[in-house]
C-alpha positions as CSV (number, residue, x, y, z in Angstrom):
1,M,-8.2,-23.8,29.3
2,H,-4.5,-23.0,30.8
3,H,-3.5,-19.0,32.0
4,H,-1.1,-19.3,28.9
5,D,-4.1,-20.1,26.4
6,E,-6.4,-17.8,28.0
7,V,-3.7,-14.5,27.6
8,K,-2.9,-15.8,24.1
9,E,-6.6,-15.9,22.9
10,S,-7.5,-13.1,25.0
11,E,-4.7,-10.5,22.8
12,T,-6.1,-12.3,19.6
13,I,-9.5,-11.4,20.3
14,D,-8.6,-7.9,20.9
15,M,-6.7,-8.2,17.7
16,L,-9.8,-9.2,15.6
17,I,-12.0,-6.8,17.1
18,A,-9.3,-4.1,15.7
19,V,-9.8,-5.6,12.6
20,M,-13.5,-5.4,12.7
21,D,-13.2,-1.7,13.5
22,G,-14.0,-2.6,16.8
23,G,-17.7,-3.6,15.1
24,V,-18.3,-6.8,17.2
25,D,-18.2,-7.3,20.2
26,R,-15.6,-9.9,22.1
27,D,-18.5,-12.8,22.8
28,V,-19.0,-12.9,18.8
29,A,-15.2,-12.9,18.2
30,R,-13.9,-15.5,20.7
31,R,-17.5,-17.7,19.1
32,V,-15.7,-17.2,15.5
33,L,-11.9,-17.7,17.0
34,R,-12.5,-20.9,18.6
35,K,-15.1,-22.2,15.6
36,F,-11.9,-22.3,13.6
37,D,-10.1,-23.2,16.5
38,G,-7.5,-20.7,17.1
39,D,-6.8,-19.8,13.0
40,V,-6.8,-16.0,13.1
41,E,-6.9,-15.8,9.5
42,K,-9.6,-18.0,8.7
43,A,-11.2,-16.3,11.8
44,A,-10.7,-12.6,10.6
45,S,-12.1,-13.6,6.8
46,A,-15.3,-15.5,8.1
47,M,-16.1,-12.2,10.3
48,I,-15.8,-9.9,7.7
49,E,-18.3,-12.2,5.5
50,G,-20.8,-11.7,8.6
51,D,-20.2,-15.2,10.3
52,R,-21.3,-14.2,13.6
53,G,-20.4,-17.7,15.5
54,E,-23.7,-19.4,15.3
55,E,-23.6,-23.1,14.4
56,T,-26.9,-23.0,13.4
57,Q,-26.5,-19.5,11.1
58,S,-27.2,-20.8,7.8
59,S,-26.1,-18.3,4.6
60,L,-28.5,-16.1,3.1
61,W,-26.6,-16.1,0.0
62,T,-26.6,-19.8,-0.8
63,S,-29.8,-20.8,0.1
64,S,-32.0,-21.4,-3.4
65,S,-35.3,-21.5,-1.5
66,Q,-35.1,-17.7,0.0
67,M,-34.3,-16.5,-3.2
68,E,-36.7,-15.3,-6.0
69,I,-35.5,-16.0,-9.0
70,S,-37.7,-13.8,-11.3
71,Q,-37.5,-11.0,-9.0
72,P,-33.6,-10.1,-8.8
73,R,-32.8,-8.0,-5.7
74,P,-30.8,-4.9,-6.0
75,L,-27.3,-5.4,-4.4
76,I,-26.6,-3.0,-2.0
77,P,-23.3,-1.6,-0.8
78,P,-21.4,-2.0,2.5
79,R,-20.9,0.8,4.4
80,P,-17.6,2.5,3.7
81,N,-16.5,3.2,7.0
82,S,-17.2,-1.0,8.2
83,P,-15.3,-4.1,7.1
84,I,-18.2,-6.0,7.8
85,N,-21.0,-6.6,4.7
86,I,-24.1,-7.6,6.4
87,D,-26.5,-9.4,4.2
88,L,-30.0,-7.3,4.4
89,T,-31.9,-9.2,1.1
90,G,-33.2,-12.3,3.0
91,D,-36.8,-13.4,2.8
92,D,-39.8,-11.6,3.9
93,N,-40.4,-14.5,6.5
94,D,-37.1,-13.2,8.3
95,E,-38.2,-11.4,11.4
96,F,-35.2,-9.3,11.3
97,S,-36.2,-8.1,7.7
98,R,-39.3,-7.3,8.8
99,A,-38.3,-5.6,11.8
100,L,-35.6,-3.5,9.6
101,R,-38.3,-2.6,6.4
102,A,-40.3,-1.1,9.5
103,S,-37.7,0.8,11.1
104,L,-36.6,2.4,8.2
105,E,-40.3,3.1,6.6
106,T,-41.2,4.9,10.1
107,A,-37.8,6.5,9.8
108,S,-38.0,8.2,6.2
109,N,-41.2,9.9,7.6
110,E,-40.5,13.9,8.7
111,G,-42.1,13.5,12.1
112,P,-44.7,11.2,14.5
113,K,-47.6,10.9,11.8
114,F,-50.7,9.1,13.0
115,G,-53.4,7.6,11.1
116,P,-53.6,4.2,9.0
117,S,-50.3,3.0,8.3
118,E,-49.1,3.7,4.7
119,R,-46.6,0.6,5.0
120,P,-47.1,-2.4,2.2
121,P,-49.3,-5.1,4.1
122,D,-47.5,-8.4,4.7
123,A,-49.1,-11.5,4.2
124,N,-47.7,-13.2,6.5
125,W,-49.3,-10.8,9.2
126,A,-52.5,-9.9,8.0
127,M,-55.7,-10.6,10.1
128,V,-57.2,-11.8,6.7
129,P,-55.3,-12.4,3.3
130,S,-53.9,-9.7,1.3
131,N,-54.7,-9.2,-1.6
132,Q,-51.9,-6.7,-2.5
133,N,-49.4,-8.0,-4.8
134,K,-46.5,-9.7,-3.0
135,A,-43.5,-8.6,-5.6
136,A,-44.8,-5.3,-5.9
137,A,-44.3,-5.2,-2.5
138,D,-41.0,-6.5,-1.9
139,D,-39.4,-4.6,-5.2
140,Q,-41.2,-1.1,-3.1
141,Y,-39.5,-2.5,0.2
142,F,-35.7,-2.8,-1.4
143,Q,-35.5,0.5,-2.8
144,S,-36.7,2.5,-0.3
145,L,-34.1,-0.1,1.9
146,D,-31.7,1.0,-1.0
147,R,-31.9,4.5,-0.5
148,A,-32.2,4.8,3.1
149,I,-28.8,2.6,2.8
150,Q,-27.0,4.8,0.5
151,A,-28.3,8.1,2.3
152,S,-26.9,6.5,6.0
153,I,-23.5,6.2,4.1
154,E,-23.2,9.9,3.1
155,Q,-24.7,11.1,6.4
156,A,-23.3,8.9,8.5
157,D,-20.3,10.5,11.7
158,T,-17.9,7.2,10.9
159,G,-15.2,9.5,12.7
160,D,-13.2,9.1,9.6
161,E,-14.2,12.5,8.4
162,Y,-12.0,15.5,7.3
163,Q,-11.0,17.7,9.9
164,P,-10.0,20.9,9.2
165,L,-6.9,22.0,11.8
166,P,-7.5,25.0,13.6
167,I,-5.4,28.3,12.8
168,D,-2.9,27.9,15.6
169,Q,-2.1,24.7,14.0
170,Q,-2.0,25.6,10.1
171,W,1.5,27.5,10.5
172,R,4.2,25.1,8.7
173,K,7.1,26.5,10.3
174,E,6.2,28.7,13.3
175,G,8.5,31.5,14.7
176,W,10.0,32.0,11.0
177,Y,8.3,35.2,10.0
178,E,8.7,36.7,12.6
179,A,12.1,36.2,13.1
180,N,12.9,37.8,9.1
181,P,10.1,40.2,9.0
182,F,11.5,41.6,6.2
183,I,12.4,38.1,4.1
184,P,9.4,38.1,1.2
185,L,7.1,34.8,2.8
186,C,6.6,32.7,-0.4
187,S,11.0,32.9,-0.6
188,M,11.2,30.9,2.5
189,H,11.2,27.2,2.5
190,P,10.0,25.1,5.4
191,Y,11.7,21.8,5.6
192,R,9.3,20.0,7.0
193,P,6.7,18.3,3.5
194,L,3.0,20.0,3.6
195,I,-0.1,17.4,3.1
196,L,-1.9,17.1,0.5
197,R,-5.5,16.2,2.5
198,P,-8.8,15.3,0.4
199,T,-12.4,16.6,2.2
200,K,-13.1,13.0,0.9
201,S,-11.8,10.0,2.7
202,T,-12.8,7.8,-0.8
203,M,-10.0,9.8,-2.3
204,V,-7.2,9.4,0.0
205,Y,-5.4,6.7,-1.7
206,A,-5.2,9.4,-4.9
207,A,-4.3,12.4,-3.4
208,L,-1.0,10.7,-2.1
209,I,-0.2,9.6,-5.3
210,I,-0.5,13.3,-6.8
211,Q,1.6,14.0,-3.0
212,A,4.2,11.5,-3.9
213,L,4.7,12.7,-7.1
214,F,6.1,16.5,-5.8
215,Y,8.9,14.6,-3.5
216,I,10.0,13.1,-7.5
217,P,12.6,15.5,-8.2
218,Q,12.5,15.0,-12.3
219,V,8.4,15.2,-11.8
220,R,8.9,18.5,-9.8
221,E,11.3,20.2,-12.2
222,R,9.5,19.5,-15.1
223,I,6.1,20.9,-13.7
224,A,8.0,23.9,-12.5
225,N,9.0,24.9,-16.1
226,W,5.8,23.9,-17.6
227,R,4.3,26.6,-18.9
228,P,0.6,27.0,-20.9
229,D,0.7,27.9,-24.6
230,L,-0.2,31.8,-24.9
231,P,-3.0,32.6,-27.3
232,E,-2.6,34.3,-30.4
233,G,-1.5,38.5,-29.5
234,A,-1.1,37.7,-25.1
235,T,1.8,38.5,-23.4
236,E,0.9,37.3,-20.0
237,I,-0.3,33.6,-19.0
238,E,-3.3,32.8,-18.8
239,P,-5.1,30.0,-16.8
240,P,-6.3,27.5,-19.2
241,T,-9.8,26.4,-18.9
242,N,-9.6,22.9,-20.3
243,G,-7.8,19.8,-22.0
244,P,-4.7,18.6,-20.7
245,E,-3.3,21.9,-20.0
246,L,-6.2,22.8,-17.2
247,I,-4.7,19.5,-15.7
248,M,-1.2,20.7,-15.9
249,W,-2.3,23.9,-14.6
250,K,-3.8,22.3,-11.5
251,L,-0.8,20.2,-10.8
252,V,0.9,23.7,-11.0
253,E,-0.7,25.3,-8.1
254,T,-0.4,22.2,-6.4
255,F,3.3,21.9,-6.7
256,T,3.9,25.3,-6.2
257,N,1.5,25.4,-3.0
258,M,3.8,22.4,-1.7
259,D,6.9,24.1,-2.7
260,L,6.2,27.6,-0.8
261,A,3.0,27.6,1.3
262,Q,3.3,27.9,4.8
263,L,0.4,26.0,5.5
264,V,0.3,22.6,7.2
265,D,-2.1,20.7,4.8
266,L,-4.0,21.9,1.3
267,D,-7.4,20.7,0.4
268,A,-6.9,18.6,-2.8
269,E,-10.2,18.3,-4.2
270,A,-9.4,21.0,-7.1
271,V,-6.6,18.9,-8.2
272,L,-8.6,15.1,-8.3
273,E,-11.1,16.8,-10.0
274,V,-9.5,17.0,-13.2
275,F,-8.1,13.4,-13.0
276,K,-11.6,12.1,-11.8
277,P,-10.0,9.2,-10.1
278,E,-12.5,6.2,-8.8
279,P,-13.3,6.2,-5.1
280,W,-12.3,3.7,-2.6
281,S,-15.6,3.2,-1.5
282,N,-15.4,-0.8,-0.8
283,P,-13.7,-2.0,2.2
284,A,-13.3,-5.5,0.4
285,Q,-11.4,-3.4,-2.8
286,P,-7.5,-3.2,-1.9
287,P,-5.9,0.5,-2.4
288,G,-3.4,-1.2,-4.2
289,E,-5.8,-1.6,-7.5
290,L,-7.5,1.5,-7.5
291,S,-3.7,3.1,-6.9
292,Y,-2.1,1.1,-9.8
293,R,-4.9,2.1,-12.2
294,F,-4.6,6.3,-11.0
295,F,-1.2,5.6,-11.2
296,E,-0.7,4.8,-15.2
297,K,-3.7,7.6,-15.8
298,V,-1.7,10.3,-14.6
299,A,2.0,9.1,-15.7
300,S,-0.1,9.2,-19.2
301,I,-1.3,12.2,-19.3
302,L,2.3,13.5,-18.0
303,D,4.7,12.0,-20.4
304,K,2.1,13.1,-23.1
305,V,2.3,16.4,-22.1
306,F,6.5,16.5,-22.0
307,A,6.7,15.0,-25.5
308,Y,4.9,17.9,-26.4
309,E,7.2,20.1,-25.2
310,F,10.3,18.3,-25.8
311,N,8.4,18.5,-29.7
312,H,7.6,22.2,-29.6
313,A,11.1,22.8,-28.6
314,G,13.2,21.1,-30.9
315,Q,14.8,18.7,-28.6
316,A,15.3,14.7,-28.3
317,K,11.8,13.0,-26.6
318,Q,13.2,12.2,-22.9
319,R,11.0,9.5,-21.3
320,V,9.7,10.8,-17.5
321,M,7.2,8.5,-16.6
322,Q,6.9,5.8,-19.1
323,F,9.7,3.6,-20.1
324,Q,9.9,1.0,-23.3
325,Y,10.3,-2.7,-22.8
326,G,9.8,-6.2,-25.3
327,N,11.5,-9.4,-25.9
328,S,15.1,-9.2,-26.3
329,N,15.0,-10.4,-29.6
330,F,12.8,-7.3,-31.0
331,D,16.6,-6.5,-33.3
332,S,16.2,-9.9,-35.2
333,E,12.4,-10.1,-35.2
334,P,11.2,-6.6,-36.1
335,G,7.8,-7.7,-36.2
336,E,7.7,-7.9,-32.5
337,L,6.1,-4.7,-31.0
338,L,7.3,-2.6,-27.9
339,Q,5.2,-0.7,-25.8
340,D,5.2,1.3,-23.1
341,A,4.4,1.1,-19.2
342,S,4.7,3.4,-16.3
343,I,4.3,0.7,-13.5
344,V,5.3,-3.1,-13.0
345,R,3.1,-5.2,-10.9
346,V,5.5,-7.4,-8.7
347,E,4.2,-10.5,-6.3
348,A,5.0,-9.5,-3.2
349,L,4.0,-12.8,-1.8
350,G,6.0,-16.0,-1.9
351,P,8.8,-18.0,-1.1
352,S,10.8,-16.2,1.9
353,D,13.9,-16.6,-0.1
354,T,13.1,-14.5,-3.0
355,N,10.9,-11.9,-1.2
356,D,12.5,-9.1,-2.4
357,L,11.8,-6.4,-5.2
358,V,14.8,-7.3,-7.4
359,A,14.4,-10.9,-7.3
360,R,11.2,-11.3,-8.1
361,L,11.8,-8.2,-10.7
362,S,14.4,-10.9,-11.9
363,A,11.9,-13.5,-12.4
364,Q,9.2,-11.9,-13.9
365,L,10.7,-10.3,-16.6
366,S,12.6,-13.6,-17.7
367,N,9.1,-14.7,-18.1
368,Q,10.3,-18.2,-16.6
369,K,12.3,-18.6,-20.6
370,D,15.9,-19.8,-20.5
371,D,16.4,-18.5,-23.6
372,V,18.2,-15.9,-23.4
373,K,17.0,-14.2,-26.6
374,Q,12.8,-14.6,-25.1
375,R,13.6,-12.2,-21.5
376,Q,12.0,-9.2,-21.6
377,V,13.8,-6.2,-21.4
378,I,13.8,-2.6,-20.9
379,F,14.5,-0.4,-24.3
380,E,14.2,3.1,-23.5
381,P,14.6,3.3,-19.6
382,S,12.1,6.3,-17.6
383,E,13.2,9.0,-15.3
384,V,10.3,7.3,-12.9
385,L,10.1,3.5,-12.2
386,A,6.7,2.5,-10.1
387,F,6.5,-0.7,-8.7
388,D,3.0,-2.2,-7.7
389,L,3.5,-4.4,-4.5
390,A,0.0,-6.6,-5.2
391,R,-0.9,-9.8,-3.2
392,T,-2.8,-12.2,-4.9
393,G,-0.6,-15.2,-4.3
394,T,-0.7,-17.5,-1.2
395,V,2.0,-17.9,2.1
396,V,3.2,-21.2,3.2
397,G,4.4,-20.8,6.8
398,E,5.4,-17.7,8.2
399,R,4.6,-14.6,6.8
400,K,7.5,-12.3,6.2
401,P,8.0,-8.6,5.2
402,F,8.5,-7.8,1.2
403,K,11.8,-6.1,1.0
404,Y,13.3,-3.2,-1.3
405,P,16.3,-1.6,-1.6
406,K,16.8,2.1,-1.1
407,H,19.0,1.9,-4.4
408,I,18.2,-0.3,-7.2
409,Y,20.3,-0.8,-10.1
410,L,18.5,-0.7,-13.4
411,D,21.5,-2.3,-16.0
412,Q,20.6,-6.0,-15.3
413,F,17.3,-5.3,-16.7
414,L,18.4,-2.6,-19.8
415,K,18.7,-4.5,-23.5
416,E,22.5,-3.5,-23.7
417,H,23.3,-5.4,-20.8
418,V,21.4,-8.8,-21.3
419,E,23.6,-11.1,-22.5
420,L,25.9,-9.8,-19.6
421,A,23.3,-10.0,-16.5
422,E,22.0,-13.5,-18.1
423,S,26.1,-14.8,-18.1
424,K,25.8,-13.5,-14.6
425,R,22.6,-15.2,-14.0
426,G,23.8,-18.8,-15.5
427,Q,26.6,-18.4,-13.0
428,Q,24.3,-17.8,-9.7
429,R,22.4,-20.8,-11.1
430,E,25.5,-23.3,-11.4
431,L,26.0,-21.8,-7.7
432,H,22.4,-22.4,-6.4
433,A,22.9,-25.8,-8.1
434,E,26.2,-26.6,-6.3
435,I,24.6,-25.0,-2.9
436,Q,21.5,-27.5,-3.2
437,K,24.3,-30.7,-3.5
438,L,26.0,-29.7,-0.5
439,V,22.2,-28.9,1.6
440,S,21.5,-32.7,0.8
441,H,24.9,-33.7,1.4
442,K,24.6,-32.3,4.6
443,K,21.3,-33.9,5.6
444,S,22.6,-37.5,4.8
445,L,25.4,-37.0,7.1
446,T,23.0,-35.6,9.9
447,H,20.2,-37.9,9.1
448,F,19.4,-41.5,8.3
449,N,16.0,-43.0,7.9
450,D,14.5,-40.1,9.6
451,K,16.8,-40.3,12.4
452,D,19.3,-38.1,14.0
453,T,22.6,-39.8,13.6
454,L,24.8,-37.2,15.7
455,K,22.1,-37.1,18.1
456,D,22.9,-41.3,18.5
457,L,26.3,-41.0,18.0
458,R,27.0,-38.9,21.1
459,S,24.2,-41.0,22.6
460,S,26.6,-43.6,21.8
461,I,29.6,-42.3,23.1
462,Y,27.7,-41.4,26.2
463,Y,27.2,-45.2,27.1
464,Y,30.9,-46.6,26.2
465,E,32.1,-43.1,28.6
466,S,29.5,-42.9,31.0
467,V,27.8,-46.6,31.5
468,A,29.2,-49.5,30.0
469,D,31.0,-51.5,32.5
470,A,34.4,-53.6,32.0
471,N,32.8,-55.7,35.3
472,D,37.1,-56.0,36.0
473,D,37.5,-57.7,32.7
474,H,41.0,-55.8,31.0
475,E,39.6,-57.0,27.6
476,R,36.3,-55.5,28.0
477,A,38.0,-52.7,29.2
478,G,40.3,-52.1,26.3
479,I,37.2,-52.7,23.9
480,I,35.0,-50.0,25.6
481,R,38.1,-47.8,25.2
482,T,38.6,-48.4,21.7
483,T,35.1,-48.4,20.6
484,T,35.2,-45.0,22.4
485,D,37.7,-43.3,20.8
486,R,36.7,-44.4,17.3
487,L,33.4,-42.5,17.8
488,K,34.9,-39.7,18.9
489,S,36.9,-39.8,16.0
490,I,34.2,-40.6,13.8
491,L,32.0,-37.5,15.8
492,A,34.7,-35.1,15.1
493,Q,35.0,-36.0,11.2
494,V,31.4,-35.2,10.8
495,E,31.2,-32.1,12.4
496,K,34.3,-31.2,10.5
497,E,33.0,-31.7,7.6
498,L,29.4,-30.2,8.7
499,E,31.4,-27.1,9.2
500,D,33.6,-26.7,6.3
501,I,29.7,-27.4,4.3
502,D,28.6,-24.4,6.4
503,L,30.8,-22.1,5.2
504,N,31.1,-23.6,1.9
505,I,27.4,-22.5,1.3
506,A,28.0,-19.5,3.0
507,K,30.2,-18.5,0.9
508,M,28.7,-19.5,-2.5
509,R,25.3,-17.6,-1.2
510,D,27.4,-14.3,-0.8
511,Q,29.2,-15.5,-4.2
512,A,25.7,-15.5,-5.8
513,A,24.0,-12.6,-4.4
514,T,27.0,-10.1,-5.3
515,L,27.5,-11.3,-9.1
516,L,25.3,-8.7,-10.5
517,E,27.1,-6.1,-8.1
518,C,29.8,-5.5,-10.3
519,P,30.8,-1.8,-11.9
520,E,29.0,-2.3,-15.6
521,L,25.7,-3.1,-14.2
522,Q,25.8,-0.3,-11.3
523,R,25.8,3.0,-13.8
524,A,22.2,3.3,-13.6
525,R,21.2,4.0,-10.4
526,Y,17.6,4.6,-9.0
527,D,17.0,5.8,-5.4
528,L,14.1,5.4,-3.8
529,R,11.7,8.8,-3.3
530,V,7.9,7.6,-2.0
531,V,6.8,4.6,0.0
532,L,2.5,4.3,0.1
533,V,1.8,1.7,2.9
534,H,-1.9,0.3,4.0
535,D,-2.6,-1.2,7.3
536,G,-5.2,-3.5,6.1
537,L,-7.9,-1.4,7.3
538,Y,-10.7,0.8,5.6
539,G,-10.6,4.6,6.2
540,R,-7.7,7.7,5.5
541,K,-6.2,7.0,9.1
542,H,-5.4,3.7,7.4
543,L,-3.3,4.9,4.5
544,Y,-0.2,6.8,4.8
545,S,3.2,7.0,3.1
546,Y,7.0,7.8,3.5
547,V,8.5,10.7,1.5
548,Q,12.3,11.9,1.5
549,E,12.8,15.8,1.5
550,K,16.0,17.1,1.6
551,G,17.9,14.1,2.6
552,A,15.7,13.4,5.6
553,W,12.6,11.1,5.6
554,W,8.8,11.9,7.0
555,R,5.9,9.7,7.5
556,I,2.7,11.6,6.5
557,E,-0.4,10.2,7.4
558,D,-4.2,12.3,7.3
559,A,-2.6,15.3,9.0
560,S,0.3,14.1,10.9
561,V,3.8,14.9,9.5
562,T,6.7,12.7,11.9
563,Q,10.3,12.5,10.8
564,V,11.3,8.7,10.6
565,S,15.1,6.6,10.2
566,E,15.5,5.5,7.1
567,N,15.1,2.0,8.9
568,N,11.3,2.3,9.3
569,V,11.0,3.2,5.8
570,L,12.6,-0.4,4.7
571,E,11.8,-2.0,7.5
572,D,7.7,-1.1,7.9
573,S,6.2,-4.4,8.3
574,V,2.3,-2.9,9.2
575,G,-0.5,-5.1,7.7
576,L,1.4,-7.8,7.6
577,H,-1.0,-10.5,8.7
578,L,-3.6,-8.9,7.5
579,G,-2.3,-8.7,3.7
580,A,-1.5,-5.6,3.3
581,G,1.9,-3.2,4.0
582,P,3.7,-1.3,1.4
583,Y,2.0,-1.3,-1.8
584,L,3.9,1.6,-4.0
585,L,7.3,1.9,-4.5
586,L,8.6,4.9,-6.6
587,Y,11.9,5.9,-7.4
588,S,13.7,8.1,-9.5
589,R,17.1,8.1,-11.2
590,A,19.9,9.2,-8.8
591,L,20.9,13.0,-9.2
592,A,24.4,13.9,-8.8
593,E,25.3,15.7,-5.7
594,G,23.5,19.1,-5.5
595,A,22.0,18.6,-9.0
596,E,19.0,18.9,-7.4
597,P,17.4,22.7,-8.0
598,L,16.9,24.2,-4.7
599,D,14.7,27.3,-6.4
600,L,12.3,26.2,-8.9
601,Q,11.1,28.6,-11.3
602,W,7.2,28.8,-10.5
603,P,4.5,31.0,-12.7
604,P,4.5,34.2,-11.6
605,P,0.9,34.4,-10.7
606,I,0.3,31.2,-8.7
607,K,3.9,32.6,-7.0
608,I,2.4,36.1,-6.6
609,N,-1.3,34.0,-4.9
610,V,1.0,32.0,-2.5
611,E,2.8,34.8,-1.2
612,N,-0.4,36.9,-0.5
613,H,-1.9,33.5,1.2
614,N,1.0,33.1,3.3
615,R,0.6,36.8,4.3
616,V,-3.2,36.4,5.2
617,L,-2.1,33.4,7.4
618,F,0.2,34.9,9.3
619,E,-2.7,38.0,9.9
620,Q,-4.7,35.8,11.0
621,L,-2.6,33.6,13.2
622,Q,-1.8,36.7,14.9
623,C,-5.2,38.0,15.2
624,S,-5.6,34.3,17.3
625,Q,-3.3,35.2,19.3
626,M,-3.9,38.4,20.7
627,E,-7.6,37.1,21.1
628,G,-6.4,34.3,23.5
629,G,-6.9,31.5,20.8
630,T,-10.6,31.1,22.3
631,H,-12.3,30.6,19.1
632,Q,-15.0,28.4,18.3
633,D,-14.4,25.5,15.6
634,E,-16.2,27.6,12.9
635,E,-14.1,30.5,13.9
636,N,-10.8,28.9,13.8
637,V,-10.3,27.6,10.3
638,L,-8.2,29.5,8.1
639,T,-10.0,31.4,5.6
640,Y,-9.1,33.9,2.6
641,P,-10.6,37.0,1.0
642,Q,-12.7,36.1,-1.5
643,E,-11.3,38.0,-4.4
644,D,-7.6,36.6,-3.1
645,R,-8.7,33.1,-2.9
646,M,-7.3,29.9,-4.7
647,D,-9.4,26.7,-5.1
648,I,-6.4,25.1,-3.9
649,V,-5.5,26.0,-0.8
650,S,-8.2,24.7,2.4
C-alpha cells in the first residue's frame, strides 16, 4: 500500500472510530473498512449493526437454528449512549452468552456469597444430565439479563450527563450589577441568550424546541401577553393547576426567565413535564422524527389557546402556529376539505440542482400535477413556518449540503397568487427546456462516438503545423497550409459557438432563477429565526441550535453559547456524510423595523420571582468571590431559599 493510501486509510479509520463514539479499536475499524473495499458509509453501517470484520462471523438474528420459536425472547434495547447494537440473545451453546449470564448473576448479588451456586444448571456443563426444564432456565436468564441491562443504562456513567455550572460561571453578564447597583436586576436585558437545559439527555431535542419558540418574536409576545382566567371573585392572578392553562403558565415562567434572568442556563424539566415528550432513547432513532411530532403537539396546543384568547377578546382569529392548505380548486369543489398543518416535511436528499428549500417546497406542493387546479396551496398563512428536513432518500454521487435562505417569500404558494405563480413556473419550464436543448447541442459539438472532437481537432492542427513535412514539394506544402488554415477556422467557429452557448445557458438560468422574484410575489416575507442541527451521533452534545437574538446569531450547544456569523448558520455542513445535519428550520413573518417590542409585559408574580432569584444569584456570586472560589462541586452550584424557589430555575 502506498504512503498516500495509508494516510487516507488512517484518516478514514479515525472517522469510523469517532462515528462509533470510541466503541471500537483501530484493528476492528481497519478490518471492516477493508471488508467493504474502503466504502466508508457501508463500513459505518455494518459496524453500527455489530459487524467486526471477522470473515466467519454469522448473524444471530438470521440463523433460524439458533432461535426457539416456541419461546420468543424479549427484545433488549440498545444502550442509549452507544450507536452499537450488541446481540445478546444467542443460543445457550454460545460461550459468550454463558459467560455473560454467569457474570450478571454473580454481579447481581450484594457481595461475596459462599455456598452452593443458585445459578440455574446448564445441561451442556452438567456432570450428570440436568433435570431442570431448559426453557424455564432460558426464560429466567433473559429476564435477569433484561433487568441488568436496563439498570446499567440508568446507572452507567456515559459522560453525557447533565453537569451543573459552578456558581462563578452562572452569571449571564458579569459586571452589570456592580456597574448599575440601583437598577432592578429584572429590568436588565442581557444580550447573550439563556440556555434551556434538561437534566436528562433524552429530552435535549424537546428542550431545543421550547427554547427555539422563545426566539420567534410573534410567539414570545403572545405568550408574554397571555393570562389565565381569574376564578370568580379573585382579583389577583393565581397559578393554574391543570389543563392547557397549566401548560401555558409553565411556558410563561420559562420565557420570563429566558428574557430577564441573569442565569446562564435554566432547568427545563418543569416545562417539559407538562408536555410529556417522547424520550430520545435509541441511537438509531433520528431526532428529527421526534422533533416533528413534538413540534406538532406544542403548536396544536398553542394555537388552541391563542384561538380561545382571540374569541374571548372578540377579535378575529389569527393563525400563529398552524396554516390552512388544500387544492387550489377548493372554491369550485366545496366538497374538498381544507387541512391545518404546523410543519412541512421537506426531503433534504436528492438531486443537487434542486437541493434547496424553495425548489423542494415548490415541487412538493405541486404534487407533480400539471393541472394548475390540482396544485396544493396555502389558503390562510400562519405567523410561524416550520420545515422538517427529512433524509429518507438516497444520494447518487457527491453529497451536498441542503440550502435554505435567510428569507423566504410565501406569496408563490398562496391561493390568491396561484395563477401568477404557475404562469411564472411555466416560463421557467420553457427556459429549462431551451437550456436542455443548448446543452445537447453543445455536447454534439464537442463529442462524437464518445470521442472528444475538439481534442482531435487540435491534434490534427498540431500535426499539420509541426509534424507534416512537405519534403520540398511546393504543392504539398500548399495543401498543408490550406488544411491547417481550414482546421483553425473550424476550431475558431466551434469555440465561438460554444462560448455563445455558455453565455445563453448562464443568461437563461439566471432568468429562470429570478422569474418568481417579482414585486407581486415578494410581499409575504418570512425571516429565518432558528435552525436545529444534528451532527449524526448520539447524546446531548450532538444536538445544537442557531438562534437569532437582537440582530445577532448565536450557536447554543449544551452549556456553551457562541456568537457566529450568518454564513455559519446558512452553510453548516456538519453531519453531511452521516446522513444528518440541519433538521428543523423555523421562520416567522418579517417584522417592520423597530416593530419588535423591547419590554414585554410578563405577569407581575413571575417577574418579581425572577428579580428575587437574580438577587440571590448575585449574593451567592459575591460570597463565592470573597471566599476565593474554593467551593467543592456540591457547594458550588446555585441554590435558592426553599420559600423563594421556582421549579423552573436550576
